[in-house]
Residue frames relative to the residue before (quaternion, step in Angstrom):
aa qw qx qy qz dx dy dz
M 1.0000 0.0000 0.0000 0.0000 0.00 0.00 0.00
S 0.3945 -0.7383 0.4960 0.2307 3.59 -0.74 1.06
E 0.2193 -0.7557 0.6040 0.1265 3.51 -1.25 0.54
F 0.5328 -0.6044 0.4756 0.3531 3.55 -1.16 0.57
S 0.3993 -0.7246 0.5114 0.2323 3.56 -1.00 0.84
T 0.7816 0.1498 -0.0958 0.5978 3.57 1.25 -0.23
N 0.3797 -0.7191 0.5261 0.2489 3.55 -1.16 0.44
E 0.6740 0.4199 -0.3030 0.5269 3.57 1.22 0.37
F 0.1615 -0.7725 0.6087 0.0814 3.54 -1.19 0.68
L 0.3474 -0.7252 0.5574 0.2065 3.55 -1.05 0.78
I 0.0475 -0.7905 0.6104 -0.0140 3.57 -0.71 1.13
K 0.1715 -0.7975 0.5742 0.0705 3.56 -0.72 1.09
P 0.4814 -0.6379 0.5049 0.3262 3.61 -0.98 0.73
I 0.2573 -0.7599 0.5771 0.1524 3.55 -1.07 0.78
A 0.7954 0.0512 0.0050 0.6039 3.58 1.27 -0.38
V 0.2467 -0.7215 0.6109 0.2130 3.55 -1.35 0.02
M 0.4358 -0.6863 0.5191 0.2638 3.55 -1.16 0.63
E 0.1815 -0.7281 0.6506 0.1167 3.54 -1.01 0.91
S 0.0657 0.8414 -0.5129 0.1568 3.53 -0.21 1.36
P 0.5437 -0.6083 0.4614 0.3484 3.62 -1.17 0.48
Y 0.6164 0.5673 -0.3478 0.4211 3.60 1.21 -0.48
R 0.1702 -0.8150 0.5493 0.0716 3.57 -0.55 1.16
T 0.7584 0.1705 -0.1238 0.6168 3.58 1.29 -0.28
K 0.6383 -0.5410 0.3856 0.3888 3.58 -1.27 0.29
F 0.5889 0.6029 -0.3690 0.3919 3.58 1.11 -0.66
A 0.8337 0.1994 -0.2035 0.4731 3.56 -0.98 1.02
I 0.4366 0.6430 -0.5020 0.3793 3.61 1.19 0.18
P 0.5020 -0.6568 0.4515 0.3359 3.65 -0.82 0.85
R 0.5612 -0.6517 0.4013 0.3149 3.56 -1.04 0.77
Q 0.7719 0.1535 -0.1119 0.6067 3.59 1.23 -0.34
S 0.5277 -0.5989 0.4859 0.3559 3.55 -1.23 0.42
S 0.7595 0.3944 -0.2981 0.4227 3.57 -1.36 0.21
L 0.5519 0.5774 -0.4165 0.4341 3.62 1.23 0.19
I 0.7045 0.3927 -0.2325 0.5435 3.56 1.33 -0.20
H 0.1393 -0.8167 0.5583 0.0429 3.57 -0.87 0.98
Y 0.6834 0.4164 -0.2777 0.5315 3.57 1.27 -0.30
G 0.5757 0.5829 -0.4334 0.3755 3.57 -1.27 0.08
Q 0.3655 -0.7228 0.5508 0.2014 3.55 -1.24 0.55
F 0.0212 0.8034 -0.5891 0.0843 3.56 -0.61 1.22
F 0.0175 0.7994 -0.5987 0.0461 3.56 -0.86 1.00
I 0.2450 -0.7162 0.6316 0.1677 3.54 -1.11 0.76
K 0.1439 -0.8070 0.5711 0.0427 3.57 -0.47 1.23
M 0.3324 -0.7736 0.5110 0.1731 3.55 -0.54 1.21
L 0.3145 -0.7396 0.5715 0.1657 3.55 -1.13 0.79
P 0.5588 -0.5812 0.4539 0.3794 3.63 -1.13 0.54
P 0.6252 -0.1925 -0.7551 -0.0431 1.63 -2.04 1.47
F 0.4660 0.7149 -0.4181 0.3114 3.59 1.27 0.25
N 0.5401 0.6083 -0.4019 0.4204 3.58 1.30 0.11
N 0.3618 0.7116 -0.4982 0.3384 3.55 1.02 0.90
I 0.4238 -0.7456 0.4490 0.2509 3.58 -0.43 1.18
D 0.5613 0.6113 -0.3911 0.3979 3.60 1.13 -0.49
A 0.6144 0.5719 -0.3426 0.4221 3.59 1.15 -0.61
F 0.7249 0.4196 -0.2301 0.4955 3.59 1.27 -0.29
A 0.3203 0.7540 -0.5094 0.2633 3.57 1.24 0.31
G 0.8177 0.2166 -0.1873 0.4994 3.58 -0.70 1.11
I 0.5165 0.6780 -0.4232 0.3073 3.61 1.16 -0.29
E 0.6441 0.5420 -0.3339 0.4241 3.60 1.08 -0.63
E 0.5566 0.5754 -0.4013 0.4452 3.57 1.27 0.03
F 0.6432 0.4367 -0.3141 0.5450 3.58 1.35 0.04
S 0.3871 -0.7448 0.4964 0.2214 3.60 -0.88 0.91
H 0.7992 0.1885 -0.0761 0.5656 3.60 1.12 -0.66
L 0.2041 -0.7772 0.5891 0.0854 3.53 -1.24 0.60
W 0.3398 -0.6554 0.6226 0.2595 3.51 -1.38 0.34
I 0.1175 -0.7864 0.6052 0.0399 3.56 -0.91 0.98
S 0.1463 -0.7565 0.6322 0.0809 3.58 -0.79 1.06
F 0.0430 0.8217 -0.5609 0.0908 3.57 -0.83 0.96
I 0.4509 -0.6611 0.5288 0.2829 3.54 -1.36 0.09
F 0.3671 -0.6795 0.5870 0.2427 3.58 -0.98 0.86
H 0.0904 -0.8771 0.4700 0.0393 3.55 0.48 1.24
E 0.6699 0.4870 -0.3152 0.4634 3.61 1.17 -0.33
V 0.5349 0.5703 -0.4235 0.4575 3.57 1.27 0.16
D 0.5270 -0.6566 0.4431 0.3079 3.58 -0.87 0.96
K 0.3499 -0.7760 0.4899 0.1881 3.59 -0.46 1.21
D 0.6934 0.4679 -0.2754 0.4737 3.59 1.19 -0.45
K 0.4356 0.6981 -0.4672 0.3233 3.58 1.25 0.05
A 0.5260 -0.6632 0.4347 0.3076 3.57 -0.88 0.94
F 0.5521 -0.6199 0.4524 0.3260 3.55 -1.11 0.77
A 0.0933 -0.7776 0.6209 0.0333 3.56 -0.93 0.97
P 0.3756 -0.7686 0.4687 0.2203 3.63 -0.54 1.08
K 0.7741 0.2438 -0.1547 0.5634 3.60 1.17 -0.43
I 0.1009 -0.7770 0.6203 0.0366 3.55 -1.19 0.73
R 0.4100 -0.6906 0.5395 0.2527 3.57 -1.35 0.22
P 0.2511 -0.7936 0.5327 0.1530 3.63 -0.20 1.19
P 0.5104 -0.6484 0.4627 0.3241 3.63 -0.91 0.83
R 0.6165 0.5671 -0.3560 0.4143 3.61 1.06 -0.66
L 0.6961 0.4151 -0.2702 0.5197 3.59 1.25 -0.36
G 0.6567 -0.5624 0.2950 0.4067 3.55 1.21 0.52
G 0.5435 -0.6471 0.3964 0.3590 3.58 1.23 0.08
D 0.6151 0.5516 -0.3439 0.4462 3.61 1.26 0.16
A 0.7358 0.4245 -0.2334 0.4732 3.56 0.69 -1.13
K 0.2749 -0.7624 0.5679 0.1438 3.55 -1.07 0.82
I 0.0088 -0.7606 0.6487 0.0242 3.54 -1.17 0.69
G 0.6492 -0.5187 0.3774 0.4087 3.57 -1.24 0.25
V 0.5825 -0.6120 0.4038 0.3508 3.57 -1.00 0.81
F 0.6880 0.4731 -0.2888 0.4684 3.60 1.06 -0.69
A 0.6261 0.4635 -0.3434 0.5247 3.57 1.33 0.09
S 0.6797 0.4361 -0.2648 0.5269 3.55 1.27 0.38
R 0.3949 -0.6704 0.5602 0.2844 3.53 -1.38 0.00
S 0.2041 0.8096 -0.5184 0.1851 3.55 1.17 0.59
P 0.4720 -0.6696 0.4901 0.2977 3.62 -1.06 0.69
F 0.6140 0.5490 -0.3479 0.4478 3.60 1.23 -0.33
R 0.2195 0.7934 -0.5115 0.2464 3.51 0.44 1.37
P 0.6806 -0.5081 0.3186 0.4209 3.62 -1.13 0.46
N 0.8088 0.2206 -0.1125 0.5333 3.61 0.92 -0.86
R 0.4332 -0.7445 0.4266 0.2758 3.59 1.28 0.26
I 0.4261 0.7035 -0.4670 0.3245 3.61 1.11 0.57
G 0.1319 -0.7937 0.5919 0.0467 3.56 -0.92 1.00
L 0.1654 -0.7692 0.6112 0.0859 3.54 -1.29 0.42
S 0.0613 0.8002 -0.5916 0.0771 3.58 -0.79 1.03
S 0.2940 -0.7088 0.6057 0.2104 3.53 -1.20 0.58
V 0.0422 -0.7945 0.6056 -0.0157 3.56 -0.96 0.92
K 0.4459 -0.6564 0.5339 0.2919 3.54 -1.27 0.40
L 0.3216 -0.7445 0.5552 0.1845 3.57 -0.84 0.99
K 0.2146 -0.7947 0.5591 0.0993 3.56 -0.72 1.10
R 0.7666 -0.2455 0.1726 0.5677 3.60 0.94 -0.85
V 0.3643 -0.6729 0.5944 0.2473 3.52 -1.37 0.34
I 0.1581 -0.7877 0.5922 0.0622 3.58 -0.80 1.04
H 0.0033 0.7908 -0.6102 0.0475 3.57 -0.69 1.13
K 0.1575 0.7802 -0.5834 0.1617 3.56 -0.45 1.23
N 0.8089 -0.0517 -0.0455 0.5838 3.54 -0.60 1.24
K 0.7732 -0.2884 0.2230 0.5190 3.62 -0.61 -1.07
E 0.5622 0.6113 -0.3792 0.4078 3.56 1.27 0.19
V 0.0614 -0.7677 0.6375 0.0226 3.56 -1.03 0.90
R 0.0502 0.7859 -0.6118 0.0750 3.55 -0.81 1.08
L 0.2463 -0.7375 0.6098 0.1536 3.54 -1.14 0.73
E 0.2268 -0.7453 0.6076 0.1545 3.57 -0.78 0.97
V 0.0163 -0.8221 0.5670 -0.0491 3.57 -0.71 1.11
E 0.2870 -0.7335 0.5921 0.1706 3.53 -1.34 0.31
G 0.7924 0.3499 -0.2390 0.4388 3.54 -1.13 0.68
A 0.3976 0.7326 -0.4778 0.2772 3.61 1.18 0.28
D 0.1800 -0.7752 0.5987 0.0904 3.57 -1.11 0.75
L 0.4575 0.6894 -0.4191 0.3738 3.56 1.07 0.84
V 0.4731 -0.6605 0.5103 0.2818 3.54 -1.08 0.79
N 0.6549 -0.5268 0.3690 0.3967 3.57 -1.19 0.55
N 0.8314 0.1944 -0.1955 0.4826 3.56 -1.09 0.91
T 0.3094 0.7418 -0.5310 0.2684 3.61 1.15 0.44
P 0.3946 -0.7128 0.5207 0.2552 3.63 -0.83 0.90
I 0.2296 -0.7546 0.6043 0.1125 3.56 -0.89 1.03
I 0.1677 -0.8230 0.5366 0.0810 3.60 -0.79 0.95
D 0.8109 -0.0220 -0.0202 0.5845 3.61 1.20 -0.18
I 0.1439 -0.7541 0.6371 0.0688 3.53 -1.29 0.57
K 0.0542 0.7912 -0.6055 0.0660 3.58 -0.84 1.01
P 0.5190 -0.6239 0.4652 0.3536 3.63 -1.11 0.49
Y 0.4073 -0.6646 0.5751 0.2481 3.52 -1.22 0.69
V 0.1277 -0.7984 0.5875 0.0326 3.58 -0.78 1.06
K 0.4126 -0.7806 0.4160 0.2175 3.55 -0.30 1.31
Y 0.6983 0.5081 -0.3119 0.3961 3.60 0.77 -0.92
T 0.7656 0.3217 -0.1991 0.5203 3.60 1.16 -0.44
D 0.7065 0.4800 -0.2681 0.4457 3.60 1.10 -0.65
A 0.7053 0.4047 -0.2580 0.5217 3.60 1.19 -0.42
H 0.0453 -0.7982 0.6001 -0.0247 3.58 -0.67 1.15
I 0.2117 -0.8384 0.4884 0.1167 3.59 0.06 1.27
D 0.7001 0.4404 -0.2726 0.4915 3.60 1.20 -0.37
A 0.3628 0.7644 -0.4697 0.2521 3.59 1.26 0.26
N 0.3415 -0.6956 0.5924 0.2202 3.56 -1.18 0.69
C 0.1139 -0.8480 0.5175 0.0111 3.59 -0.55 1.16
S 0.4935 -0.7067 0.4206 0.2831 3.59 1.11 0.68
F 0.8433 -0.1353 0.1105 0.5083 3.61 -0.81 -1.01
A 0.6926 0.4517 -0.2752 0.4904 3.61 1.24 -0.17
K 0.1606 0.8300 -0.5168 0.1346 3.57 0.95 0.88
F 0.8159 0.2007 -0.0559 0.5394 3.55 0.98 -0.88
E 0.6063 -0.5284 0.4373 0.4024 3.53 -1.28 0.35
P 0.5921 -0.5775 0.4101 0.3844 3.62 -1.13 0.55
L 0.5402 -0.5980 0.4801 0.3465 3.54 -1.17 0.63
L 0.3147 -0.7745 0.5256 0.1580 3.55 -0.96 0.87
T 0.3138 -0.7322 0.5828 0.1603 3.52 -1.21 0.72
T 0.5210 -0.6216 0.4809 0.3330 3.58 -1.08 0.69
V 0.1324 -0.7800 0.6087 0.0606 3.58 -0.99 0.88
E 0.0304 -0.7904 0.6118 -0.0071 3.55 -0.86 1.02
F 0.2904 -0.7626 0.5618 0.1359 3.57 -1.27 0.45
T 0.4335 -0.6415 0.5536 0.3067 3.56 -1.09 0.66
E 0.6342 -0.5214 0.3931 0.4139 3.58 -1.23 0.35
L 0.6036 0.5534 -0.3528 0.4527 3.59 1.07 -0.71
A 0.6719 0.4951 -0.3015 0.4610 3.57 0.86 -0.94
R 0.6444 0.5236 -0.3288 0.4500 3.60 0.93 -0.83
T 0.6567 0.5071 -0.3070 0.4662 3.58 0.97 -0.86
Q 0.6692 0.5002 -0.2978 0.4619 3.58 0.91 -0.91
I 0.6461 0.5189 -0.3190 0.4600 3.60 0.98 -0.83
A 0.6535 0.5224 -0.3165 0.4470 3.59 0.93 -0.88
K 0.6602 0.5326 -0.3052 0.4328 3.58 1.03 -0.79
T 0.5746 0.6024 -0.3937 0.3899 3.63 1.15 -0.40
G 0.3335 -0.7657 0.4878 0.2542 3.57 1.10 -0.62
I 0.4651 0.6736 -0.4507 0.3561 3.61 1.25 0.12
P 0.4668 -0.7021 0.4521 0.2911 3.63 -0.66 1.03
N 0.8660 0.0147 -0.0360 0.4985 3.57 -0.98 0.97
F 0.2204 0.8107 -0.5180 0.1608 3.60 1.11 0.62
L 0.6452 0.5200 -0.3303 0.4520 3.59 0.94 -0.86
E 0.6691 0.4943 -0.3025 0.4652 3.58 0.92 -0.89
F 0.6269 0.5365 -0.3319 0.4572 3.58 1.05 -0.75
I 0.6469 0.5087 -0.3168 0.4716 3.60 0.94 -0.87
A 0.6742 0.5048 -0.2991 0.4485 3.57 0.86 -0.98
E 0.6530 0.5326 -0.3134 0.4378 3.57 0.95 -0.89
N 0.6925 0.4672 -0.2723 0.4775 3.58 0.99 -0.81
L 0.7260 0.4401 -0.2651 0.4571 3.59 0.78 -0.96
S 0.5442 0.6186 -0.4069 0.3945 3.60 1.17 -0.38
Q 0.6465 0.5072 -0.3149 0.4750 3.59 1.24 -0.38
D 0.3437 -0.7902 0.4503 0.2338 3.57 1.39 0.13
P 0.0667 -0.8676 0.4924 0.0182 3.60 0.27 1.25
R 0.3808 0.7397 -0.4870 0.2661 3.60 1.21 0.13
P 0.6488 -0.5083 0.3801 0.4198 3.61 -1.21 0.41
A 0.6181 -0.5953 0.3731 0.3528 3.56 -1.07 0.79
Y 0.6480 0.5385 -0.3433 0.4151 3.61 0.96 -0.78
K 0.5881 0.5675 -0.3750 0.4376 3.60 1.13 -0.56
K 0.6970 0.4608 -0.2726 0.4771 3.57 0.84 -0.96
R 0.6235 0.5492 -0.3433 0.4379 3.57 1.06 -0.72
R 0.6595 0.5067 -0.3142 0.4578 3.59 0.97 -0.82
E 0.6291 0.5345 -0.3395 0.4509 3.58 1.03 -0.73
Q 0.7005 0.4724 -0.2664 0.4639 3.57 1.06 -0.74
D 0.5182 0.6443 -0.4179 0.3766 3.58 1.25 -0.28
E 0.4228 -0.7448 0.4605 0.2334 3.57 -0.71 1.06
V 0.6657 0.4918 -0.3068 0.4700 3.59 1.21 -0.31
L 0.7345 0.4533 -0.2545 0.4361 3.57 0.77 -1.06
H 0.0143 -0.8214 0.5657 0.0711 3.58 0.86 -0.96
E 0.1895 0.8191 -0.5196 0.1521 3.57 0.95 0.83
V 0.2584 -0.7597 0.5822 0.1311 3.56 -0.94 0.95
D 0.3379 -0.7411 0.5482 0.1900 3.57 -0.83 1.01
S 0.1223 -0.8349 0.5361 0.0254 3.57 -0.31 1.26
K 0.4848 0.6931 -0.4207 0.3281 3.59 1.26 -0.04
E 0.3010 -0.6980 0.6117 0.2194 3.55 -1.17 0.67
Y 0.2218 -0.7916 0.5614 0.0944 3.55 -0.78 1.09
G 0.1313 -0.7703 0.6171 0.0928 3.51 -1.28 0.45
V 0.0155 -0.7841 0.6204 -0.0080 3.55 -1.02 0.80
Q 0.3559 -0.7516 0.5214 0.1911 3.57 -1.03 0.79
F 0.0273 0.7542 -0.6532 0.0609 3.54 -0.74 1.19
Y 0.7975 0.0225 -0.0843 0.5970 3.57 -0.78 1.04
D 0.7267 -0.3851 0.2897 0.4895 3.62 -0.78 -0.95
Y 0.5902 0.5710 -0.3553 0.4466 3.54 1.10 0.73
D 0.3445 -0.6705 0.6170 0.2261 3.51 -1.28 0.63
V 0.1509 -0.7809 0.6032 0.0599 3.56 -0.71 1.10
H 0.1626 -0.8061 0.5661 0.0566 3.58 -0.62 1.15
W 0.0906 0.8049 -0.5764 0.1082 3.56 -0.96 0.93
I 0.2110 -0.7525 0.6115 0.1238 3.53 -1.31 0.41
S 0.3845 -0.6942 0.5589 0.2406 3.54 -1.28 0.49
L 0.1341 -0.8039 0.5777 0.0448 3.56 -0.83 1.05
I 0.6421 -0.5454 0.2829 0.4584 3.55 1.16 0.80
D 0.8195 0.1970 -0.0997 0.5289 3.60 0.55 -1.11
K 0.7984 0.0892 -0.0659 0.5919 3.60 1.26 -0.03
I 0.3621 -0.6729 0.5900 0.2608 3.52 -1.37 0.14
L 0.1598 -0.7936 0.5839 0.0618 3.56 -0.90 0.96
V 0.2518 -0.7433 0.6039 0.1393 3.56 -0.73 1.12
T 0.2372 -0.8340 0.4892 0.0941 3.56 -0.50 1.22
R 0.7857 -0.1504 0.1487 0.5814 3.62 0.99 -0.81
I 0.1773 -0.7421 0.6235 0.1707 3.55 -1.33 0.15
E 0.1310 -0.7819 0.6070 0.0546 3.56 -1.20 0.60
A 0.4981 -0.6279 0.5048 0.3207 3.56 -1.07 0.71
I 0.4487 -0.6752 0.5117 0.2845 3.58 -0.98 0.85
A 0.4362 -0.7188 0.4774 0.2552 3.57 -0.73 1.07
């Protein structure tokens, strides 16, 4: 029986994600929950060879393996984490979760392939439904195969259903500012992301407490594309108040 000669493996990025998400805050907790926004996988040399993608457009969806590069690689391993879907209180094992705080910081997402762009020596894949921050290193790309990758009878524990969505509204100022950016479907992209209410779990838990009835008076900001999007929570909805270009 053969043995490994080393306990470490060298993994090189093959691409980087070009994403509207400039920070981790407000990224959806799972892929495929977002349908708007512009996402591109930009291949790095020597993997920007169009021959490597022959036949890929015959698949509608892809698996993307990547590195959670913004997670501290030197952070000590923790066997248990607190999933936001459980309110941020209950602990479960890290391997029973999709937490980014993993021993090797490796993530896996399914995305919809829209098209392959080949121009000069550049190869980019336009995809839909990505949940990756801008410049995320991609380490592998594989086709999604429905007959084996989709298990309709799977038991999904605390993640049986999609997250409940919150109504998102916009002030007239915000609508005017968004329109001036010229970004396609920018308003819809903002609404789709904020409808999942990206605030910390403890904030939402306090609002639901029948005794405290705490009102969240904080104004939040999230970076999409090159803009700061400002918004507040009004208990029954989220109101986008304004946007500003990032200096």
